[in-house]
C-alpha positions as CSV (number, residue, x, y, z in Angstrom):
1,M,15.5,4.6,-1.0
2,R,13.3,4.4,-4.0
3,E,10.3,6.7,-4.1
4,G,7.1,4.9,-3.6
5,L,8.6,1.9,-1.7
6,I,7.4,3.1,1.7
7,P,3.7,3.6,0.7
8,T,3.7,0.2,-1.1
9,V,5.0,-1.7,1.9
10,L,2.8,0.3,4.3
11,G,-0.2,-0.5,2.0
12,T,0.6,-4.2,2.1
13,A,0.7,-4.2,5.9
14,V,-2.6,-2.3,6.2
15,T,-4.3,-4.5,3.6
16,A,-3.2,-7.6,5.5
17,S,-4.6,-6.1,8.7
18,G,-7.9,-5.4,7.0
19,V,-8.1,-9.0,5.8
20,A,-7.3,-10.3,9.3
21,L,-10.3,-8.2,10.7
22,R,-12.7,-9.7,8.1
23,G,-14.4,-12.2,10.5
24,K,-15.0,-9.9,13.4
25,Y,-15.6,-6.5,11.9
26,P,-16.6,-6.9,8.2
27,M,-17.4,-3.2,7.5
28,A,-14.2,-1.9,9.2
29,A,-12.2,-4.6,7.5
30,A,-13.4,-3.5,4.1
31,A,-12.5,0.1,4.8
32,V,-9.1,-0.7,6.1
33,A,-8.3,-3.1,3.2
34,G,-9.5,-0.5,0.7
35,F,-7.3,2.1,2.3
36,G,-4.3,-0.3,2.1
37,L,-5.0,-1.1,-1.5
38,A,-5.1,2.6,-2.4
39,H,-1.6,3.0,-0.8
40,M,-0.3,0.0,-2.7
41,V,-1.6,1.4,-6.0
42,L,-0.2,4.9,-5.5
43,G,3.1,3.5,-4.3
44,A,3.3,1.2,-7.3
45,I,2.6,4.2,-9.6
46,D,5.5,6.1,-8.0
47,L,7.8,3.1,-8.3
48,V,7.0,2.7,-12.0
49,E,7.2,6.4,-12.7
50,H,10.6,6.8,-11.2
51,R,12.0,3.4,-12.5
52,G,14.6,4.6,-15.0
53,R,16.0,7.5,-13.0
54,G,18.9,6.1,-10.9
55,R,19.5,7.0,-7.3
56,Q,18.3,10.3,-5.9
57,F,19.7,11.6,-2.7
């Protein structure tokens, strides 16, 4: 499995959860969405960084 894929997918799910909470708990929704976005960015950096290296087991 490519390094960085799990944090990117997890970040997408957490960001979607934060956006879903937006109406009921706006401050918590902003925190959860920010946490998810941070995971997405860090996962994307890992994906790009290890792009040209083939499979690693």
